[in-house]
C-alpha positions as CSV (number, residue, x, y, z in Angstrom):
1,M,84.7,145.6,-23.9
2,R,81.3,145.3,-25.5
3,H,80.5,148.9,-24.5
4,L,83.1,150.0,-27.0
5,H,81.2,148.1,-29.7
6,R,78.0,149.8,-28.7
7,E,79.7,153.2,-28.7
8,K,81.2,152.5,-32.1
9,L,77.7,151.6,-33.5
10,L,75.9,154.6,-32.0
11,S,78.5,157.0,-33.3
12,L,77.3,156.2,-36.8
13,F,73.7,157.4,-36.1
14,D,72.4,161.0,-35.7
15,E,72.0,161.3,-31.9
16,S,69.6,164.3,-32.4
17,Q,66.9,162.1,-33.9
18,D,64.1,160.7,-31.7
19,A,64.7,157.1,-32.7
20,L,65.8,153.7,-31.3
21,I,67.6,150.5,-32.5
22,Y,65.8,147.2,-31.8
23,M,67.4,143.8,-32.0
24,K,66.3,140.3,-31.1
25,G,68.7,137.7,-30.0
26,A,68.6,134.1,-31.1
27,D,66.1,131.4,-29.8
28,L,66.9,127.8,-29.0
29,S,66.7,125.5,-32.0
30,Y,65.4,122.0,-32.1
31,R,65.7,119.2,-34.6
32,Y,62.5,119.1,-36.5
33,D,59.5,118.4,-34.2
34,T,61.5,116.8,-31.4
35,D,63.0,117.9,-28.1
36,Y,66.5,117.4,-29.5
37,E,68.1,120.7,-28.6
38,F,70.9,122.0,-30.7
39,P,73.8,123.7,-28.8
40,F,72.9,127.4,-28.5
41,R,75.0,129.9,-30.2
42,Q,74.0,133.6,-30.2
43,E,73.3,135.5,-33.4
44,S,76.6,137.3,-34.2
45,N,75.4,140.9,-34.3
46,F,73.6,140.6,-31.0
47,W,76.7,138.9,-29.4
48,Y,78.9,141.6,-30.8
49,L,76.9,144.4,-29.0
50,T,76.0,142.7,-25.8
51,G,78.3,139.7,-25.0
52,V,75.1,137.8,-24.2
53,N,75.4,134.2,-25.3
54,E,72.0,132.9,-24.0
55,P,68.6,132.6,-25.7
56,D,65.5,134.7,-25.7
57,C,66.9,138.2,-25.2
58,H,66.3,141.6,-26.8
59,L,67.9,145.0,-26.8
60,I,67.0,148.6,-27.4
61,F,69.4,151.5,-27.9
62,D,67.8,154.9,-27.4
63,L,69.7,157.0,-29.9
64,R,68.9,160.3,-28.2
65,S,70.1,159.3,-24.7
66,H,72.5,156.5,-25.8
67,E,71.0,154.3,-23.1
68,Y,71.1,150.5,-23.5
69,H,68.1,148.5,-22.5
70,L,68.5,144.7,-22.2
71,F,65.5,142.4,-22.0
72,V,66.0,139.0,-20.5
73,P,63.6,136.0,-20.0
74,R,62.0,135.5,-16.7
75,R,62.6,131.8,-15.9
76,D,60.5,129.7,-13.6
77,A,61.2,126.6,-11.4
78,N,60.3,124.3,-14.3
79,Y,63.1,125.8,-16.3
80,A,65.5,125.2,-13.4
81,V,64.6,121.5,-13.3
82,W,65.3,120.9,-17.0
83,H,67.9,123.5,-17.9
84,G,69.8,124.6,-14.8
85,R,70.0,127.5,-12.5
86,V,67.8,130.5,-12.9
87,K,69.6,133.9,-12.9
88,T,68.3,136.7,-10.7
89,R,67.9,140.2,-12.0
90,E,71.1,141.2,-10.1
91,Q,73.1,138.4,-11.8
92,Y,72.0,139.6,-15.2
93,Q,72.8,143.2,-14.3
94,N,76.2,142.4,-13.0
95,E,77.2,140.2,-15.9
96,Y,76.0,142.4,-18.8
97,E,75.9,145.9,-17.3
98,P,73.0,147.5,-19.3
99,E,71.8,150.9,-18.2
100,H,68.3,149.4,-17.9
101,L,67.5,145.8,-17.3
102,H,64.0,144.5,-18.0
103,W,62.1,141.2,-18.2
104,D,61.3,140.3,-21.8
105,A,57.5,140.8,-21.2
106,E,58.2,144.5,-20.5
107,L,59.3,145.2,-24.1
108,P,55.9,146.6,-25.3
109,K,55.7,148.9,-22.3
110,V,59.3,150.2,-22.7
111,L,58.7,150.9,-26.4
112,K,55.6,152.9,-25.6
113,E,57.4,154.9,-22.9
114,I,60.2,155.8,-25.3
115,D,57.7,156.5,-28.1
116,P,60.3,157.0,-31.0
117,D,59.7,158.5,-34.3
118,R,61.7,155.8,-36.1
119,I,62.9,152.3,-35.3
120,Y,66.0,150.7,-36.8
121,C,65.8,146.9,-37.3
122,L,68.2,144.4,-38.7
123,N,65.9,142.5,-41.0
124,E,62.3,141.9,-42.0
125,E,61.8,139.1,-39.5
126,Q,62.7,141.3,-36.5
127,A,60.6,144.1,-37.9
128,E,57.6,141.8,-38.1
129,Y,58.2,140.7,-34.6
130,I,58.2,144.2,-33.2
131,E,55.2,145.3,-35.4
132,E,53.0,142.9,-33.4
133,F,52.8,145.5,-30.7
134,E,54.3,148.6,-32.3
135,R,52.4,149.3,-35.5
136,K,52.5,153.1,-35.9
137,T,56.3,153.8,-36.0
138,P,58.2,153.7,-39.3
139,I,60.8,151.0,-39.4
140,D,64.1,151.4,-41.2
141,L,65.6,148.1,-42.5
142,D,68.8,149.4,-44.3
143,A,70.8,151.6,-42.0
144,L,71.4,149.2,-39.1
145,E,72.8,146.3,-41.2
146,E,75.1,148.7,-43.0
147,A,76.4,150.3,-39.8
148,L,76.9,146.9,-38.0
149,T,78.8,145.6,-41.0
150,H,81.1,148.6,-40.9
151,C,81.7,148.1,-37.2
152,R,82.5,144.4,-37.4
153,V,84.9,144.7,-40.4
154,F,87.3,146.8,-38.3
155,K,88.3,144.8,-35.3
156,T,89.1,146.3,-32.0
157,E,92.3,145.2,-30.2
158,W,90.2,143.1,-27.8
159,E,88.6,141.3,-30.7
160,L,92.0,140.7,-32.3
161,D,93.2,139.2,-29.0
162,Q,90.2,136.7,-29.1
163,M,91.2,135.8,-32.6
164,R,94.8,135.3,-31.6
165,E,93.7,132.9,-28.9
166,A,91.4,131.0,-31.3
167,A,94.3,130.7,-33.7
168,R,96.8,129.6,-30.9
169,I,94.6,126.6,-30.1
170,N,93.9,125.9,-33.7
171,N,97.6,125.8,-34.4
172,I,98.0,123.1,-31.7
173,A,95.0,121.0,-33.0
174,H,96.1,121.2,-36.7
175,T,99.7,120.2,-35.8
176,E,98.5,117.2,-33.8
177,V,96.4,116.0,-36.8
178,L,99.6,116.2,-38.9
179,R,101.4,114.0,-36.3
180,S,98.6,111.5,-36.2
181,L,98.0,111.1,-39.9
182,E,98.7,107.8,-41.6
183,P,97.2,105.5,-44.2
184,G,94.5,103.1,-43.0
185,K,92.9,105.6,-40.6
186,Y,89.5,107.1,-41.4
187,E,88.9,110.7,-42.1
188,Y,86.7,110.9,-39.0
189,E,89.6,109.7,-36.9
190,M,91.5,112.8,-37.9
191,K,88.4,114.9,-37.0
192,A,88.4,113.2,-33.6
193,V,92.0,114.2,-33.0
194,F,91.3,117.7,-34.1
195,D,88.1,118.1,-31.9
196,Y,89.9,116.5,-28.9
197,H,92.6,119.2,-28.8
198,H,90.1,122.0,-29.0
199,L,87.9,120.5,-26.3
200,Q,90.9,119.9,-24.2
201,H,91.6,123.7,-24.3
202,G,87.9,124.6,-23.4
203,L,86.7,125.4,-26.9
204,M,83.3,123.8,-27.4
205,Q,82.0,125.3,-30.6
206,D,83.3,124.6,-34.1
207,A,83.3,127.7,-36.3
208,Y,82.0,125.7,-39.3
209,N,81.6,122.2,-40.5
210,G,85.2,121.0,-40.7
211,I,86.5,119.3,-43.9
212,F,88.6,116.2,-43.3
213,A,89.1,114.9,-46.9
214,S,91.4,112.3,-48.5
215,G,92.1,111.3,-52.1
216,S,89.6,112.6,-54.6
217,N,87.5,114.1,-51.7
218,C,90.1,116.9,-51.5
219,A,88.6,118.4,-54.6
220,I,85.1,118.8,-53.0
221,L,85.2,122.3,-51.7
222,H,82.6,121.8,-48.9
223,Y,83.1,118.1,-48.3
224,V,81.6,117.1,-44.9
225,E,81.0,113.3,-45.0
226,N,84.4,112.7,-43.5
227,D,83.9,108.9,-43.6
228,K,86.4,107.5,-46.1
229,Q,89.4,105.3,-45.2
230,I,92.7,107.1,-46.0
231,S,94.7,105.2,-48.6
232,D,98.5,105.0,-49.1
233,G,99.3,107.6,-51.7
234,D,96.4,109.9,-50.9
235,L,96.6,113.5,-50.1
236,F,94.8,114.5,-46.9
237,L,93.2,118.0,-46.7
238,I,92.0,119.5,-43.4
239,D,90.0,122.7,-43.4
240,A,88.7,123.3,-39.8
241,G,88.6,125.7,-36.9
242,F,86.8,126.4,-33.6
243,E,85.6,129.6,-31.9
244,Y,87.0,131.4,-28.9
245,Q,84.5,133.8,-27.3
246,G,82.6,133.6,-30.6
247,Y,85.6,134.5,-32.8
248,A,86.5,132.0,-35.5
249,S,89.7,130.5,-36.6
250,D,89.9,128.9,-40.1
251,F,93.0,127.1,-41.3
252,T,93.6,124.6,-44.1
253,R,96.5,122.3,-44.7
254,T,97.1,119.5,-47.2
255,Y,99.5,116.6,-46.4
256,P,100.7,113.4,-48.0
257,A,99.0,110.6,-46.1
258,N,102.0,108.3,-46.1
259,G,104.5,111.1,-45.2
260,S,106.1,111.7,-48.6
261,F,104.9,113.8,-51.6
262,T,104.9,112.1,-55.0
263,K,106.5,114.1,-57.9
264,D,103.0,115.3,-59.1
265,Q,101.8,116.1,-55.5
266,A,105.0,118.0,-54.8
267,A,104.7,120.1,-58.0
268,V,101.1,121.0,-57.4
269,Y,101.6,121.6,-53.7
270,Q,104.6,123.9,-54.3
271,A,102.6,126.0,-56.9
272,V,99.9,126.6,-54.3
273,L,102.4,127.3,-51.5
274,D,104.4,129.7,-53.7
275,A,101.2,131.6,-54.5
276,Q,100.0,131.7,-50.9
277,K,103.4,132.9,-49.5
278,Q,103.7,135.6,-52.2
279,V,100.2,137.1,-51.7
280,I,100.6,137.1,-47.9
281,K,103.9,138.9,-48.3
282,D,102.0,141.5,-50.4
283,I,99.3,142.2,-47.9
284,K,99.3,145.8,-46.6
285,P,96.8,148.7,-46.5
286,E,95.2,149.7,-49.8
287,V,95.9,146.4,-51.6
288,S,92.8,145.0,-53.2
289,M,91.6,141.5,-52.7
290,E,90.9,141.0,-56.4
291,D,94.5,142.0,-57.3
292,L,95.8,139.4,-54.8
293,H,93.4,136.8,-56.2
294,I,94.7,137.4,-59.8
295,K,98.3,137.3,-58.7
296,S,97.8,134.0,-56.8
297,A,96.1,132.5,-59.9
298,E,99.0,133.6,-62.1
299,I,101.6,132.0,-59.8
300,M,99.7,128.8,-59.7
301,M,99.3,128.7,-63.5
302,Q,103.1,129.0,-63.8
303,G,103.4,126.0,-61.5
304,L,101.1,124.0,-63.7
305,V,103.0,125.1,-66.8
306,D,106.2,124.0,-65.2
307,A,104.6,120.6,-64.4
308,G,103.5,120.1,-68.0
309,L,99.8,120.0,-67.1
310,V,98.8,123.2,-69.0
311,K,100.5,125.0,-71.8
312,G,100.7,128.5,-73.2
313,S,101.7,131.9,-71.9
314,I,100.5,133.0,-68.5
315,D,98.8,136.0,-70.1
316,D,96.8,133.7,-72.5
317,L,96.0,131.3,-69.7
318,M,94.6,134.1,-67.6
319,E,92.8,135.9,-70.5
320,N,91.0,132.6,-71.4
321,D,90.1,131.9,-67.8
322,I,92.0,128.6,-67.8
323,F,92.9,129.3,-64.2
324,A,89.3,129.0,-63.2
325,L,89.3,125.3,-64.2
326,F,91.8,124.6,-61.4
327,F,91.0,127.4,-58.9
328,P,87.2,127.8,-59.0
329,H,86.8,129.6,-55.6
330,G,87.9,132.9,-54.2
331,L,91.3,133.6,-52.6
332,G,89.8,134.3,-49.2
333,H,87.2,136.0,-47.0
334,F,86.8,138.2,-43.9
335,L,87.0,136.4,-40.6
336,G,85.5,137.3,-37.2
337,L,82.3,136.3,-35.3
338,D,81.4,134.4,-38.4
339,T,83.8,132.3,-40.5
340,H,82.6,134.0,-43.7
341,D,82.4,137.3,-41.9
342,V,80.5,140.4,-43.0
343,G,81.8,143.3,-45.1
344,G,83.3,141.6,-48.1
345,Y,81.3,143.7,-50.5
346,P,80.7,147.3,-49.4
347,K,77.5,149.0,-50.5
348,G,77.6,149.6,-54.3
349,V,80.4,147.1,-55.0
350,E,79.2,144.2,-57.2
351,R,80.7,140.8,-57.9
352,I,82.9,140.5,-61.0
353,D,81.0,138.1,-63.4
354,R,84.1,136.1,-64.4
355,P,84.9,132.5,-63.9
356,G,87.3,131.9,-61.1
357,I,86.7,135.3,-59.5
358,K,82.9,135.7,-59.2
359,Y,83.0,133.6,-56.0
360,L,85.5,135.9,-54.4
361,R,84.0,136.7,-51.0
362,A,85.7,140.0,-50.4
363,R,86.2,142.7,-53.0
364,R,87.6,145.9,-51.5
365,A,90.9,147.5,-50.6
366,L,92.4,146.1,-47.3
367,Q,92.6,148.4,-44.3
368,P,94.3,148.0,-40.8
369,S,92.4,145.9,-38.3
370,M,90.6,143.8,-41.0
371,V,91.1,140.1,-40.6
372,L,91.0,137.7,-43.6
373,T,91.9,134.3,-44.8
374,I,94.3,133.6,-47.7
375,E,93.5,130.2,-49.2
376,P,94.6,129.5,-52.8
377,G,94.0,126.1,-54.2
378,I,94.5,123.8,-57.2
379,Y,92.0,121.0,-57.8
380,F,91.5,118.4,-60.5
381,I,87.7,118.2,-60.9
382,P,86.4,116.0,-63.7
383,A,83.1,117.9,-63.9
384,L,85.1,121.0,-64.9
385,L,87.9,119.4,-66.9
386,K,85.9,117.0,-69.1
387,P,83.8,119.7,-70.8
388,A,87.0,121.8,-71.2
389,F,88.6,119.0,-73.1
390,E,85.7,119.2,-75.6
391,D,85.9,122.9,-76.0
392,E,88.5,123.8,-78.7
393,N,89.2,127.2,-77.1
394,T,90.2,125.7,-73.7
395,A,91.5,122.3,-74.9
396,Q,94.5,123.9,-76.6
397,F,95.8,124.9,-73.2
398,L,95.4,121.6,-71.5
399,N,97.5,118.5,-71.5
400,K,94.6,116.1,-71.6
401,S,96.5,112.8,-71.1
402,K,98.3,114.0,-68.0
403,L,95.3,115.7,-66.5
404,E,93.1,112.6,-67.0
405,N,95.7,110.7,-65.0
406,L,95.0,113.1,-62.1
407,F,91.3,112.7,-61.9
408,D,91.7,110.9,-58.6
409,F,94.3,113.3,-57.3
410,G,91.9,115.6,-55.5
411,G,93.4,118.9,-54.7
412,V,95.6,121.1,-52.6
413,R,94.5,124.1,-50.5
414,I,96.6,126.0,-48.0
415,E,94.9,128.6,-45.7
416,D,96.3,131.1,-43.1
417,N,94.5,133.8,-41.1
418,I,95.9,137.3,-41.5
419,I,95.4,140.6,-39.6
420,V,96.1,143.7,-41.8
421,T,98.3,146.1,-39.8
422,E,99.5,149.7,-40.4
423,E,102.9,148.3,-41.5
424,G,101.7,145.2,-43.4
425,H,100.2,142.2,-41.8
426,E,100.3,139.7,-38.9
427,N,99.9,136.0,-39.6
428,L,98.0,134.1,-36.9
429,T,98.7,130.7,-38.4
430,N,101.7,128.7,-37.3
431,V,101.1,125.2,-38.7
432,P,103.8,123.5,-40.8
433,K,103.4,124.1,-44.5
434,E,106.8,123.8,-46.1
435,R,107.1,120.4,-47.8
436,E,110.4,119.4,-46.1
437,E,109.0,120.3,-42.6
438,I,105.8,118.3,-43.2
439,E,107.8,115.2,-44.3
440,T,110.2,115.5,-41.4
441,I,107.5,115.7,-38.8
442,M,105.6,112.8,-40.4
443,A,108.8,110.7,-40.5
444,G,109.3,111.3,-36.9
445,S,105.7,110.5,-36.0
446,S,105.9,107.1,-37.7
447,A,109.4,106.2,-36.4
């Protein structure tokens, strides 16, 4: 199916021009100056176009002929001893099906033979690499990135199927964590359960550093230590996913560690859940991410008003950016070959410089075949709330005594993965999130 990705990209360039596209794949990475080899994962744009998930490769697209040249490393016996079997030219050709297959050392010769008037590169590093042996040809560093971003934002049906499979397995792993959760275990034990079920299904690469947080750690947005013992009365937040064929899944759930939500936990959780369910319901073509973000914040603020944690009208709470004290991140992001996938900000669109929305990772109208996450959250973060108590403009909206009692609460986040369709949306996430269902499953697990 990668030929469809290549055709999609090439259709965005003028085929009458005497030019080519050059891209370099990823190299092996090592830990500092040792021979500790990190697991290889191909650079996403290169993988998107070639399907090649092995190191030391290059590609050229001749824009006039639309021919695809793939350059692969010529391995020797020493490589076979340490790293495994060496592929033949025929094996490379049959697996990746380029119009022209070359050894990597032939790159300068092929460039000279094509002799283009212009070369499109993805970034300065790749331009510098190719300039080592091709100095006279002008290099364009803007058009290729913009074109690839456009291509990757709009997923093909094949890509959507890969993401459905990643989500299917992620649904299993997340649900097994829910069934295994109990006070006294460590956060890393929950990570072990999660990883096990992905590995059992053949998924080897996590899509990002998973978050397995309990208690106050739930309020740390990118918490990765995962080493605290889970206490009775804690909330437990899991934000994690693996890749299938390079395509990411990214779910978040928040559970009561002992199987029952307290009154405060239930109130906060329901505010987040109500916001998430409503904005997912509203997803359809032409809806803007920033409008969904604002709506989710308004719903969550109403929940905090109802719980007696903040006071004032929703309009005043929003106008004075009180929502940003509790919801400091964006509602969601695009998802694909990268967890925070490309395309959130089209050319010419700038971030909104406003608390609580400036970190929104996507600001554009939604269109069919886009894939995104929806992940509202409420957090009680002393570093944000303490200064707010001292500011007379914000303090008037805050119930200080009640909020101070929640400094160890942590936070709640709920995240699903959504495909935008012509009719509305498709939700890829099928992990329990209703309070009653969570408590019922946990009661059954501990019985």
